[in-house]
C-alpha positions as CSV (number, residue, x, y, z in Angstrom):
1,M,179.3,212.8,200.8
2,S,176.8,213.3,203.6
3,R,175.5,210.0,204.9
4,Q,172.0,209.2,205.9
5,K,171.6,206.4,208.4
6,M,168.9,204.6,210.3
7,K,169.2,201.7,212.7
8,V,166.3,199.3,213.2
9,E,166.4,197.1,216.2
10,N,164.0,194.3,216.9
11,N,161.7,195.5,214.1
12,Q,161.3,198.8,216.0
13,K,162.2,202.0,214.0
14,K,164.2,204.6,216.0
15,Q,164.9,208.2,215.3
16,P,164.3,208.4,211.5
17,V,166.5,210.9,209.8
18,S,163.7,211.7,207.3
19,D,160.3,210.4,206.3
20,S,161.7,209.5,202.9
21,F,164.5,207.3,204.4
22,D,161.9,205.8,206.8
23,L,159.9,204.8,203.8
24,E,163.1,203.4,202.1
25,V,163.6,201.1,205.1
26,Q,160.1,199.8,204.9
27,L,160.5,199.1,201.2
28,E,163.8,197.4,201.7
29,Q,162.3,195.2,204.5
30,A,159.4,194.3,202.2
31,R,161.9,193.2,199.5
32,V,163.9,191.1,202.2
33,D,160.6,189.4,203.2
34,E,159.8,188.5,199.6
35,T,163.3,187.3,199.0
36,V,163.4,185.2,202.1
37,K,160.0,183.7,201.2
38,L,161.2,182.8,197.7
39,I,164.4,181.3,199.2
40,G,162.2,179.1,201.5
41,H,160.3,177.8,198.5
42,M,163.5,177.1,196.6
43,I,164.9,175.2,199.5
44,E,161.8,173.0,199.6
45,E,162.0,172.4,195.9
46,R,165.7,171.5,195.9
47,Q,165.2,169.2,198.9
48,A,162.5,167.4,197.1
49,E,164.7,167.1,194.0
50,A,167.7,166.0,196.0
51,L,165.6,163.4,197.9
52,A,164.3,162.0,194.5
53,V,167.9,161.8,193.1
54,K,169.1,160.2,196.3
55,G,166.4,157.5,196.0
56,D,167.4,156.9,192.3
57,I,171.0,156.5,193.5
58,V,170.0,153.9,196.1
59,D,167.9,152.0,193.6
60,F,170.6,152.2,191.0
61,R,173.2,150.8,193.3
62,K,170.9,147.9,194.4
63,N,170.2,147.0,190.8
64,F,173.5,147.8,189.3
65,W,174.4,144.3,188.2
66,D,170.9,143.6,186.8
67,D,171.6,145.9,183.9
68,V,175.1,144.6,183.2
69,T,175.6,141.6,181.0
70,V,178.6,139.7,182.3
71,N,180.4,137.4,179.9
72,F,184.1,136.7,179.8
73,E,184.1,133.8,177.3
74,D,186.2,135.6,174.7
75,A,187.9,139.0,174.0
76,V,184.8,140.4,172.3
77,E,182.4,139.4,175.1
78,T,184.9,140.7,177.7
79,A,185.1,144.1,175.9
80,E,181.3,144.3,175.8
81,T,181.0,143.5,179.5
82,Y,183.6,146.2,180.3
83,A,181.7,148.7,178.1
84,S,178.4,147.9,179.8
85,M,179.9,148.2,183.3
86,K,181.6,151.5,182.3
87,Q,178.3,152.9,181.0
88,Q,176.5,152.0,184.2
89,A,179.3,153.5,186.4
90,E,179.2,156.7,184.4
91,V,175.4,157.0,184.9
92,L,175.8,156.4,188.6
93,S,178.6,158.9,188.8
94,E,176.6,161.6,187.0
95,R,173.6,161.2,189.4
96,E,176.0,161.4,192.4
97,R,177.5,164.6,191.0
98,S,173.9,165.9,190.5
99,Q,173.1,165.2,194.1
100,K,176.3,166.8,195.4
101,H,175.5,169.9,193.3
102,M,171.9,170.1,194.8
103,D,173.3,169.7,198.3
104,K,175.7,172.6,197.7
105,Q,172.8,174.7,196.3
106,I,170.7,174.0,199.4
107,E,173.7,175.0,201.7
108,T,174.0,178.3,199.9
109,L,170.3,179.0,200.0
110,R,170.2,178.3,203.8
111,R,173.0,180.8,204.3
112,L,171.1,183.3,202.2
113,E,167.8,182.7,204.1
114,S,169.0,184.3,207.3
115,S,171.0,187.2,205.6
116,P,170.1,187.4,201.9
117,Y,172.4,190.3,201.1
118,F,174.6,192.9,202.6
119,G,174.8,195.6,199.9
120,R,173.0,197.4,197.1
121,I,174.2,199.6,194.3
122,D,172.1,201.3,191.7
123,F,173.9,201.2,188.4
124,T,173.1,202.7,185.0
125,E,175.2,201.3,182.1
126,Q,176.5,203.8,179.6
127,G,174.3,203.8,176.5
128,Y,171.3,202.5,178.4
129,E,170.4,205.6,180.3
130,Q,166.8,205.5,179.0
131,D,166.3,202.2,180.9
132,G,167.1,203.9,184.3
133,A,169.2,202.6,187.1
134,E,169.2,198.9,187.9
135,P,169.3,198.0,191.6
136,I,172.0,195.3,192.2
137,Y,171.9,193.4,195.5
138,L,175.0,191.6,196.7
139,G,175.2,188.5,198.9
140,I,177.5,185.6,199.6
141,G,175.9,183.7,196.7
142,S,173.8,184.4,193.7
143,L,170.0,184.0,193.5
144,F,168.3,183.7,190.1
145,D,164.5,184.0,189.8
146,E,163.4,181.6,187.0
147,E,160.0,183.2,186.6
148,L,161.3,186.8,186.3
149,Q,164.5,185.6,184.5
150,Q,166.7,187.9,186.5
151,Y,169.1,187.9,189.3
152,L,167.7,188.9,192.7
153,I,171.1,188.6,194.3
154,Y,174.5,188.8,192.7
155,D,177.4,186.8,194.1
156,W,180.0,189.1,195.8
157,R,182.6,187.8,193.3
158,A,180.6,188.6,190.2
159,P,182.3,191.3,188.0
160,I,179.7,193.9,188.6
161,S,180.0,193.4,192.4
162,S,183.5,195.0,192.3
163,L,181.7,198.4,192.0
164,Y,180.5,198.0,195.6
165,Y,184.0,197.7,196.9
166,D,185.9,200.1,194.6
167,Y,183.6,203.1,194.2
168,G,181.1,205.5,195.7
169,P,178.2,207.2,193.8
170,G,179.4,208.7,190.5
171,K,181.1,207.6,187.3
172,V,182.3,204.0,187.6
173,K,183.6,201.1,185.6
174,Y,184.2,197.4,186.0
175,K,185.9,194.6,184.0
176,T,184.2,191.6,182.5
177,P,185.6,188.7,180.5
178,E,184.2,190.5,177.4
179,G,185.8,193.9,178.3
180,Q,185.2,197.0,180.3
181,V,181.8,198.3,181.2
182,N,181.3,202.0,182.0
183,G,178.4,203.7,183.7
184,E,177.2,205.6,186.8
185,M,176.4,204.6,190.3
186,T,173.6,206.6,191.9
187,L,173.3,204.7,195.2
188,K,175.5,202.6,197.5
189,R,173.7,201.1,200.4
190,Q,174.8,198.7,203.1
191,F,172.7,196.4,205.3
192,I,173.0,194.4,208.4
193,I,170.3,191.7,208.1
194,R,169.9,189.0,210.7
195,D,167.2,186.3,210.6
196,G,165.5,188.0,207.7
197,C,165.2,191.4,209.6
198,I,167.1,194.6,208.7
199,K,169.0,195.6,211.8
200,S,170.9,198.5,210.3
201,M,170.9,200.3,206.9
202,F,173.4,202.9,205.7
203,D,173.8,204.9,202.5
204,A,177.6,205.3,202.1
205,G,180.4,206.8,200.0
206,V,183.5,205.0,198.6
207,T,184.5,203.1,201.7
208,I,182.5,200.5,203.5
209,G,180.7,202.4,206.3
210,D,182.4,202.6,209.7
211,E,179.0,201.7,211.3
212,L,179.1,198.3,209.6
213,L,182.7,197.8,210.6
214,Q,182.0,198.8,214.1
215,E,179.2,196.3,214.3
216,V,181.4,193.5,213.0
217,L,184.7,194.3,214.8
218,G,183.0,194.9,218.1
219,N,182.0,191.3,218.4
220,Q,183.8,188.7,220.4
221,A,186.7,186.6,219.0
222,S,185.8,183.2,217.6
223,E,187.5,179.9,217.5
224,H,187.3,180.1,213.7
225,M,188.2,183.0,211.5
226,K,185.0,184.4,209.9
227,S,184.8,185.5,206.3
228,I,183.0,188.9,206.2
229,V,182.6,189.8,202.6
230,A,180.4,192.7,203.5
231,T,183.4,194.6,204.9
232,I,186.0,194.0,202.2
233,Q,187.8,197.3,201.8
234,Q,189.0,198.8,198.5
235,E,192.7,197.7,198.9
236,Q,191.6,194.2,200.0
237,N,189.5,194.0,196.9
238,K,192.5,194.7,194.8
239,I,194.2,191.7,196.4
240,I,191.1,189.5,195.9
241,R,190.5,190.2,192.2
242,N,194.1,190.6,191.0
243,E,194.7,188.2,188.1
244,K,197.6,189.9,186.3
245,A,200.5,189.5,188.8
246,R,202.5,186.2,188.9
247,L,203.9,187.4,192.2
248,L,201.4,189.4,194.4
249,L,203.2,190.8,197.5
250,V,200.9,191.9,200.3
251,Q,202.5,193.9,203.1
252,G,199.9,194.5,205.8
253,A,199.9,195.8,209.3
254,A,198.9,193.5,212.1
255,G,195.1,193.0,211.9
256,S,194.8,194.5,208.5
257,G,192.9,191.5,207.1
258,K,195.7,189.9,205.0
259,T,194.7,186.3,205.7
260,S,191.0,187.0,205.2
261,A,191.7,188.7,201.9
262,A,193.9,185.8,200.8
263,L,191.1,183.2,201.5
264,Q,188.5,185.4,199.8
265,R,191.0,185.6,196.9
266,A,191.0,181.8,196.7
267,A,187.2,181.8,196.7
268,Y,187.2,184.4,194.0
269,L,189.6,182.5,191.8
270,L,187.6,179.3,192.2
271,Y,184.4,181.2,191.2
272,R,186.1,183.1,188.4
273,H,187.7,180.0,186.8
274,R,185.0,177.5,187.6
275,G,185.6,174.4,185.4
276,Y,189.3,175.2,185.0
277,L,190.5,175.6,188.5
278,T,189.8,173.2,191.4
279,A,190.5,173.5,195.1
280,D,193.3,171.0,195.0
281,Q,195.2,173.2,192.5
282,I,195.5,175.9,195.2
283,V,198.0,175.3,198.0
284,L,198.2,177.5,201.2
285,F,201.3,177.4,203.3
286,S,200.3,178.6,206.8
287,P,202.5,179.2,209.9
288,N,201.5,176.1,211.9
289,P,198.9,173.3,212.0
290,M,196.7,175.1,214.6
291,F,196.4,178.1,212.3
292,N,195.0,175.7,209.6
293,S,192.3,174.8,212.1
294,Y,191.6,178.5,212.8
295,I,190.9,179.3,209.1
296,A,189.3,176.1,208.2
297,A,185.7,177.5,208.2
298,V,186.3,180.5,205.8
299,L,186.0,178.8,202.4
300,P,183.1,176.5,203.3
301,E,181.2,179.7,204.5
302,L,181.7,181.1,201.1
303,G,180.4,177.9,199.5
304,E,183.8,176.6,198.3
305,E,185.8,173.5,199.2
306,N,188.9,174.1,201.4
307,V,192.1,174.4,199.4
308,E,195.1,172.2,200.2
309,Q,196.6,173.5,203.5
310,T,200.0,172.6,204.8
311,T,203.0,174.1,206.5
312,F,206.6,174.2,205.3
313,Q,207.5,172.0,208.2
314,Q,205.0,169.3,207.2
315,Y,206.6,169.4,203.7
316,L,210.1,168.9,205.2
317,D,208.8,166.1,207.5
318,H,207.4,164.3,204.5
319,R,210.6,164.6,202.5
320,F,213.0,163.5,205.4
321,K,210.9,160.7,206.8
322,A,213.0,157.6,207.6
323,V,216.1,159.6,206.8
324,Y,216.4,162.4,209.3
325,E,214.3,164.0,212.0
326,A,213.8,167.5,210.6
327,E,214.1,170.3,213.3
328,D,211.1,172.6,213.2
329,P,211.3,176.4,213.0
330,F,210.0,176.8,216.6
331,T,212.8,174.6,218.0
332,Q,215.2,176.8,216.1
333,L,213.6,179.9,217.4
334,E,213.6,178.6,221.0
335,Y,217.4,178.2,220.6
336,V,217.7,181.7,219.3
337,L,215.7,183.1,222.2
338,T,217.2,181.0,225.0
339,E,220.7,180.0,224.2
340,K,222.5,183.4,223.9
341,N,225.0,182.4,226.6
342,N,225.9,179.2,224.7
343,P,229.5,179.6,223.3
344,E,228.2,178.0,220.1
345,Y,225.5,180.6,219.7
346,P,227.3,183.2,217.5
347,H,228.6,180.5,215.2
348,R,225.2,179.0,214.7
349,M,223.6,182.4,214.2
350,D,226.2,183.1,211.4
351,A,225.3,179.8,209.8
352,I,221.6,180.4,210.0
353,K,221.9,183.8,208.3
354,Y,224.2,182.4,205.5
355,K,222.2,179.2,204.9
356,S,219.0,181.3,204.7
357,S,220.3,183.5,201.9
358,K,220.1,183.4,198.1
359,D,224.0,183.6,198.2
360,F,224.1,180.1,199.7
361,M,221.8,178.9,196.9
362,N,224.1,180.4,194.4
363,Y,227.0,178.7,196.1
364,I,225.3,175.3,195.8
365,D,224.7,176.0,192.1
366,R,228.4,176.6,191.6
367,Y,229.3,173.6,193.7
368,V,227.0,171.4,191.6
369,E,228.7,172.7,188.4
370,K,232.1,171.6,189.8
371,L,230.6,168.2,190.6
372,G,229.9,167.8,186.9
373,E,233.7,167.3,186.5
374,G,234.3,165.1,189.6
375,G,233.6,164.7,193.3
376,I,230.1,163.1,193.5
377,V,230.1,160.4,196.2
378,F,228.4,157.1,195.4
379,K,227.5,154.1,197.5
380,S,228.2,150.6,196.4
381,I,225.2,148.4,195.4
382,A,225.3,145.3,197.6
383,F,223.3,142.2,197.8
384,R,223.3,139.6,200.6
385,G,226.4,141.1,202.0
386,D,228.4,141.1,198.8
387,V,229.2,144.1,196.6
388,L,227.5,143.7,193.2
389,I,228.6,147.1,191.8
390,A,231.3,149.0,193.6
391,A,231.0,152.7,194.2
392,K,234.2,153.4,192.1
393,E,232.6,151.6,189.2
394,I,229.4,153.7,189.5
395,Y,231.7,156.8,189.7
396,K,233.5,155.8,186.5
397,D,230.2,155.1,184.7
398,Y,228.8,158.5,185.6
399,Y,231.8,160.5,184.6
400,E,232.1,158.7,181.3
401,L,228.8,160.2,180.3
402,D,228.7,163.5,178.3
403,H,229.6,166.3,180.7
404,S,227.4,168.8,178.8
405,I,224.3,166.8,179.9
406,S,222.6,168.2,183.1
407,P,223.3,166.2,186.3
408,A,219.7,165.1,186.6
409,N,219.7,163.7,183.0
410,R,223.1,162.1,183.5
411,M,221.6,160.3,186.6
412,K,218.8,159.0,184.4
413,L,221.3,157.6,181.9
414,L,223.3,156.1,184.8
415,V,220.2,154.4,186.2
416,A,219.5,152.8,182.9
417,K,223.0,151.5,182.7
418,L,222.9,150.1,186.3
419,L,219.6,148.4,185.7
420,K,221.1,146.7,182.7
421,R,224.0,145.6,184.7
422,L,221.7,144.2,187.4
423,T,219.9,142.1,184.8
424,E,223.2,140.5,183.8
425,L,224.3,140.0,187.4
426,G,220.9,138.5,188.1
427,K,221.5,135.7,185.5
428,A,224.8,134.9,187.2
429,E,223.2,134.9,190.6
430,R,220.9,132.0,189.7
431,K,223.8,129.6,190.1
432,K,224.7,130.7,193.6
433,D,224.3,128.3,196.5
434,W,221.6,130.5,198.2
435,V,219.3,130.0,195.1
436,E,219.8,126.2,195.3
437,A,218.9,126.3,199.0
438,E,215.7,128.3,198.1
439,L,214.8,125.7,195.4
440,E,215.1,122.9,197.8
441,L,212.3,124.5,199.9
442,L,209.9,124.6,197.0
443,D,207.1,121.9,196.7
444,A,205.4,120.1,193.8
445,V,202.8,122.9,193.4
446,D,205.6,125.4,192.6
447,F,207.0,123.0,189.9
448,A,203.6,122.4,188.5
449,E,203.0,126.1,188.1
450,A,206.4,126.5,186.5
451,Y,205.6,123.7,184.1
452,E,202.3,125.3,183.1
453,M,203.9,128.7,182.6
454,L,206.7,127.2,180.4
455,G,204.1,125.4,178.4
456,R,202.2,128.6,177.7
457,K,205.5,130.1,176.6
458,G,206.0,127.2,174.2
459,K,209.2,126.0,175.9
460,Y,208.1,122.3,175.7
461,N,207.6,120.1,172.6
462,E,207.5,116.4,171.8
463,G,211.3,116.3,171.3
464,S,212.2,118.3,174.4
465,F,214.2,116.6,177.2
466,D,215.3,117.5,180.7
467,D,212.1,119.3,181.5
468,F,212.9,119.2,185.2
469,Q,216.1,121.3,184.6
470,S,214.0,123.9,182.6
471,E,211.6,124.1,185.5
472,R,214.5,124.6,188.0
473,D,216.0,127.3,185.8
474,Y,212.7,129.1,185.5
475,L,212.1,129.0,189.2
476,A,215.7,130.1,190.0
477,G,215.1,133.1,187.7
478,A,211.9,133.9,189.5
479,I,213.6,133.7,193.0
480,V,216.4,136.0,191.9
481,Q,214.0,138.4,190.2
482,K,211.9,138.6,193.4
483,Q,215.0,139.4,195.5
484,F,216.4,141.8,192.9
485,K,213.1,143.7,192.7
486,K,213.9,145.7,195.8
487,L,217.4,146.3,194.6
488,R,216.2,147.6,191.2
489,R,213.7,149.9,193.0
490,K,216.5,151.4,195.1
491,V,218.5,152.0,192.0
492,K,215.5,153.8,190.4
493,L,215.2,155.9,193.5
494,L,219.0,156.8,193.3
495,R,219.8,155.3,196.7
496,F,223.3,154.7,195.4
497,L,223.9,158.4,195.4
498,N,225.4,159.5,198.8
499,I,223.7,162.9,199.2
500,D,224.6,162.9,202.9
501,A,228.4,162.7,202.2
502,I,228.1,165.3,199.3
503,Y,226.3,167.8,201.6
504,R,228.9,167.3,204.3
505,N,231.6,168.0,201.7
506,L,229.8,171.0,200.5
507,L,229.6,172.5,204.0
508,A,233.3,171.8,204.7
509,K,234.2,173.9,201.7
510,T,232.1,177.0,202.7
511,E,233.6,179.9,204.6
512,L,231.7,179.0,207.8
513,S,233.7,178.6,210.9
514,S,234.8,175.1,212.1
515,E,232.4,175.6,215.1
516,A,229.5,176.2,212.8
517,L,230.4,173.2,210.7
518,H,230.6,171.1,213.8
519,I,227.1,172.1,214.9
520,S,225.5,170.9,211.6
521,L,227.6,167.7,211.4
522,N,227.0,166.8,215.0
523,A,223.2,167.1,214.4
524,L,223.4,165.0,211.3
525,D,225.4,162.3,213.2
526,K,222.5,162.2,215.7
527,G,219.9,161.7,212.9
528,I,218.7,165.4,213.0
529,I,218.8,167.9,210.2
530,L,218.7,171.5,211.5
531,Y,216.0,173.8,210.2
532,E,218.6,176.0,208.4
533,D,220.1,172.9,206.7
534,A,216.8,171.3,205.5
535,A,216.0,173.4,202.4
536,P,219.6,173.5,201.2
537,Y,220.0,169.8,201.7
538,L,216.9,169.1,199.6
539,Y,218.0,171.7,197.0
540,L,221.4,170.0,196.5
541,K,219.7,166.6,196.3
542,E,217.3,167.8,193.6
543,K,219.9,169.6,191.7
544,L,221.6,166.3,191.2
545,E,218.6,164.0,191.0
546,G,216.0,166.2,189.3
547,F,213.4,168.4,191.1
548,M,210.2,166.8,192.5
549,T,208.0,169.4,191.0
550,N,204.2,169.8,191.3
551,A,203.2,171.3,188.0
552,S,199.5,170.9,188.7
553,V,199.4,173.7,191.4
554,K,198.3,176.9,189.7
555,H,198.2,179.2,192.8
556,L,200.5,179.1,195.8
557,F,199.6,181.2,198.9
558,I,202.2,181.8,201.6
559,D,200.9,183.4,204.8
560,E,203.2,185.0,207.5
561,A,205.7,185.2,204.6
562,Q,208.1,187.4,206.5
563,D,209.3,184.4,208.4
564,Y,210.5,182.5,205.3
565,S,214.0,182.8,204.2
566,A,215.1,183.9,200.7
567,F,216.4,180.4,200.2
568,Q,213.1,178.8,201.1
569,F,211.2,181.2,198.7
570,H,213.4,180.3,195.8
571,Y,213.2,176.6,196.6
572,L,209.4,176.8,196.7
573,K,209.5,178.5,193.3
574,K,211.5,175.5,192.0
575,I,209.1,172.9,193.2
576,F,205.9,174.8,192.1
577,P,207.2,176.0,188.7
578,N,203.9,176.8,187.0
579,C,202.1,178.6,189.8
580,K,201.2,182.2,190.6
581,M,202.3,183.2,194.1
582,T,200.4,185.3,196.6
583,V,202.7,186.2,199.4
584,L,201.3,187.9,202.6
585,G,203.1,189.2,205.6
586,D,204.2,192.0,207.9
587,Y,207.9,192.6,208.2
588,N,207.2,194.2,211.6
589,Q,206.2,190.7,212.8
590,T,209.4,189.0,211.7
591,I,209.9,186.8,214.7
592,F,212.6,184.8,212.8
593,S,214.4,188.1,212.5
594,H,217.7,186.5,211.5
595,H,216.2,185.8,208.1
596,T,214.9,188.9,206.5
597,A,214.8,191.6,209.2
598,G,215.0,195.1,207.7
599,K,214.8,193.8,204.1
600,G,211.0,193.4,203.9
601,F,210.2,191.4,200.7
602,K,213.3,192.5,198.8
603,P,214.8,189.0,198.7
604,L,211.8,188.0,196.5
605,A,212.5,190.5,193.8
606,D,214.3,188.1,191.5
607,L,211.6,185.3,191.7
608,Y,209.8,186.8,188.7
609,E,210.3,189.6,186.2
610,E,209.7,193.1,187.4
611,D,206.5,193.5,185.3
612,E,205.1,190.3,186.8
613,I,205.3,191.5,190.4
614,E,202.7,193.7,192.1
615,T,202.9,195.0,195.7
616,I,199.9,196.0,197.7
617,V,200.2,197.7,201.1
618,L,197.4,197.5,203.7
619,N,197.9,200.4,206.1
620,K,194.8,200.2,208.2
621,S,194.6,197.9,211.2
622,Y,191.1,196.7,212.1
623,R,191.7,194.0,214.8
624,S,192.5,196.1,217.8
625,T,190.8,199.1,219.4
626,Y,192.1,202.6,218.6
627,E,193.9,202.8,221.9
628,I,195.7,199.4,221.5
629,S,196.6,200.2,217.9
630,L,198.2,203.5,218.9
631,F,200.2,201.8,221.6
632,T,201.5,199.0,219.4
633,R,202.2,201.4,216.5
634,A,204.5,203.4,218.9
635,I,206.4,200.2,219.8
636,I,207.8,200.0,216.2
637,G,207.6,203.6,215.3
638,G,205.0,203.1,212.6
639,E,203.4,206.5,212.8
640,H,203.9,207.2,209.1
641,W,202.0,204.2,207.7
642,I,200.0,202.2,210.2
643,E,196.5,203.7,210.5
644,P,194.3,202.6,213.5
645,F,190.6,202.0,213.0
646,E,188.4,204.4,215.0
647,R,186.9,201.8,217.4
648,R,187.3,203.1,221.0
649,G,188.1,201.0,224.0
650,R,190.2,200.8,227.2
651,E,193.8,202.0,227.3
652,P,196.4,199.3,227.7
653,E,197.0,198.6,231.4
654,F,200.4,198.1,233.1
655,I,200.6,196.1,236.3
656,Q,203.8,195.7,238.3
657,V,203.8,192.4,240.0
658,D,205.9,190.5,242.5
659,A,207.0,187.1,241.1
660,R,205.3,185.5,244.1
661,Q,202.0,187.2,243.5
662,A,202.0,187.0,239.6
663,T,199.9,183.9,239.4
664,V,197.1,185.2,241.7
665,L,197.0,188.5,239.9
666,A,196.8,186.8,236.6
667,A,193.8,184.7,237.8
668,K,192.2,187.9,239.1
669,Q,192.8,189.7,235.8
670,I,191.2,186.8,233.9
671,G,188.2,187.0,236.2
672,L,187.9,190.8,235.4
673,F,188.0,190.1,231.7
674,Q,185.3,187.4,232.0
675,E,183.1,189.8,234.0
676,R,183.4,192.3,231.1
677,G,182.1,189.6,228.7
678,W,185.3,188.4,227.1
679,T,185.4,184.7,226.3
680,S,188.7,184.4,224.4
681,I,191.6,185.3,226.6
682,A,195.3,184.6,226.1
683,I,198.3,184.8,228.4
684,V,201.1,185.4,225.9
685,C,204.6,184.4,226.8
686,K,207.9,184.8,225.1
687,T,209.0,181.1,225.0
688,A,207.6,177.6,225.3
689,E,209.4,177.2,228.7
690,E,207.8,180.3,230.1
691,S,204.4,179.2,228.8
692,L,204.7,175.8,230.5
693,D,205.8,177.4,233.7
694,V,202.9,179.8,233.7
695,Y,200.4,177.0,232.8
696,K,201.6,174.8,235.7
697,Q,201.2,177.6,238.3
698,L,197.9,179.0,236.9
699,K,196.1,175.8,236.2
700,P,195.0,175.2,239.9
701,L,193.4,178.6,239.9
702,V,191.8,178.5,236.4
703,S,190.4,175.1,235.8
704,S,189.5,175.7,232.1
705,L,193.1,176.9,231.2
706,K,194.6,175.3,228.1
707,L,198.3,175.2,227.1
708,I,199.0,175.8,223.4
709,D,202.3,174.3,222.2
710,K,203.7,173.4,218.8
711,E,201.9,170.1,218.9
712,T,198.5,171.7,219.2
713,V,196.5,171.2,216.0
714,T,193.1,172.7,216.9
715,F,192.4,176.3,217.9
716,E,189.7,176.4,220.6
717,K,188.0,179.4,222.2
718,G,188.6,179.9,225.9
719,I,191.5,180.8,228.1
720,A,195.0,179.8,226.9
721,V,198.6,180.2,227.6
722,I,200.6,180.5,224.4
723,P,204.1,181.4,223.2
724,V,204.1,184.5,221.0
725,Y,205.3,182.7,217.9
726,L,202.3,180.3,217.9
727,A,199.9,183.2,218.4
728,K,200.7,184.7,215.0
729,G,197.7,185.4,212.8
730,V,195.3,184.5,215.7
731,E,193.3,187.1,217.7
732,F,191.8,187.2,221.2
733,D,189.3,189.4,223.0
734,A,191.8,190.1,225.8
735,V,195.5,189.5,226.2
736,I,197.8,189.5,229.2
737,I,201.5,189.9,228.4
738,N,202.9,187.6,231.0
739,N,206.2,189.4,231.6
740,A,206.9,192.7,229.9
741,S,210.0,193.4,231.9
742,Q,213.2,194.9,230.5
743,T,215.0,191.7,231.2
744,V,212.6,189.8,228.9
745,Y,212.0,192.2,226.1
746,K,215.2,194.2,225.7
747,E,215.1,197.3,223.6
748,E,215.4,196.7,219.9
749,E,216.5,193.1,220.4
750,S,213.0,191.8,221.0
751,K,211.0,194.7,219.5
752,L,209.2,192.8,216.7
753,L,208.4,189.9,219.0
754,F,206.9,192.2,221.6
755,Y,204.9,194.0,218.9
756,T,203.6,190.7,217.7
757,A,202.5,189.7,221.2
758,C,200.7,192.9,221.9
759,T,198.8,193.0,218.5
760,R,197.0,189.8,219.3
761,A,194.5,191.8,221.5
762,M,191.2,192.9,220.0
763,H,189.5,194.7,222.9
764,E,191.8,194.7,226.0
765,L,195.5,194.5,226.6
766,C,197.2,194.1,230.1
767,L,200.9,194.0,230.6
768,F,202.5,192.4,233.7
769,Y,206.1,193.3,234.6
770,E,208.5,192.7,237.4
771,D,211.1,195.3,238.6
772,E,211.4,197.4,235.4
773,L,209.1,197.8,232.5
774,T,210.6,197.2,229.1
775,A,212.1,200.3,227.5
776,L,210.0,199.5,224.4
777,V,207.0,200.8,226.4
778,K,208.7,203.5,228.5
779,Q,209.7,205.4,225.4
């Protein structure tokens, strides 16, 4: 379809394509003016209402107790007092919710005031042709005119808004909760509106116009990911609005908008299921804490609360606290990248591959089945240095239970039996010398309280005698009960189950080499659980004890999913049993290549039934310029599926450096980037050690330089030195690859890591190298 276009800058019209289109711009600007004026009035009204409600809340809190009748004389009066307090609290809570709702409305209106909408479609519903086409304007929030009783702006997530993303002019259809609606689109128009002024306006076909994308993508990088709903593409819209799949797999090229689409999907789900789905029922697993900071502004920009954000490592740290120090994936990766000459290296690599596989999970399942007949290791239950219940007694009690019952349920029955035994042992404990010693330390007040308690229980009467002994027996029982309370809690937490010994026995029975076994056991002896052991250890523990599931989570998002092992995916499915999964990644950026390299998302195929899985591929890369995209595509040989966006820029630059001059040249290159207007610059290194080295040398020459390491939790705009594995998902205006030599990035061996490093650049890419450039580039 031919496209008319007209750009308006600073309210000055330039080179109109036609008089009719010129008039259209004026009419559209008039509508923007009226809309902005109405929004201004609405903000004033909402602010006045919110202020009034806030005043009511303040007064209500001040006078809360004046309207509550407090009387605890008897049960009836107490119940009435409670009911009165509850009623007052509910009224206060309702007013606070009302104020929160108004504040949220004001926030949305303020965002709309500057840029009310970004798109327009003219739609005629089938069967209503006589009414003519209805103009539908789309924005980040809806705007309803009470006087006209019609929507002036539709939320981008509304069902009808999907037409804007999925179709061009012609026959169209969209789904609503009531069913499918058919009709015809006669116009699709895109706007760039800033501060209430139309800067650009395009009439477009199916795809979002390149002009709009050029305007957005040509901007500088930001310290926070921006949500640009105006530029959602057709394939991204399929991700956002998909409600059928239980497992939605998104394979996308670097810079294809995977993460942005995922967050917009979360916003859509919260909008679509308002009242049934809340932000705390959506969990996002991201690659590192810094990335959480980077994406933190997206959902609030869309008027939604942030969903629960975490990393798999944070989950492991929580589960292993006070038991083991859990190795993180970046420490494991550093080992993989730097310890190739270590004689233990091949043995650990074999162990990593095996322990990351579904085969190892199946092995654990079979091992647990065998443990049903014998072999579980228990710990004795001891108290004050004495064994109360020996491990062999616990073993006997467990295996006397019905073998057909699942291990977790047998553990519950065993716990009940052990708690009963502790009650009996506690009675015998009252006569021990240590209890007598504790009784001697009690004073008259303690005995008085015991006397009062026994009196309330009817233990005394006119004919009773030896009251003092009754008090001593009561207090002895209380002393033992207090001490046994911790013991009983440990029993309920299954602390008598020796998971550590069971896991060690399990490893010893695998086909792994003795060297591989030694590596894991040596780490455990030091109080460290290796990253490859962490998920299997927890899986074994929960197979025996029962899974600590979170059934309230309805949607689980996993970003940079290519770096999760098959074992970890299946484990997450176990602990979030009721959720739908949205899994996003790019197997060309598999930096933990020992996990799923070459397999893509195939290891996930048996998570759900085939008809519950849907795969969407995002071919187009928007982050980098056309020149950088062509270069990075060639690194991995992705000519057949990665499509660069047509945004022109400089060719990647290759600079051979002498090691002694590298620091000065890097500082000079940073200066050149800054002269060209770039404010977000990264020196990307292969390892943490290389990053620290570069930082120390470059810091005296670049005072604002920052070092990003695995402890960094906030992403800040500026000049940074960063290891490639922490740069995943983040983008920079300009990137320097610190050392693209053949010795650092060997052919094939480091291809995906090198590709990941280069694809961080939006506008400019510069590669330093010593001696010989990596063959990944030379080819």
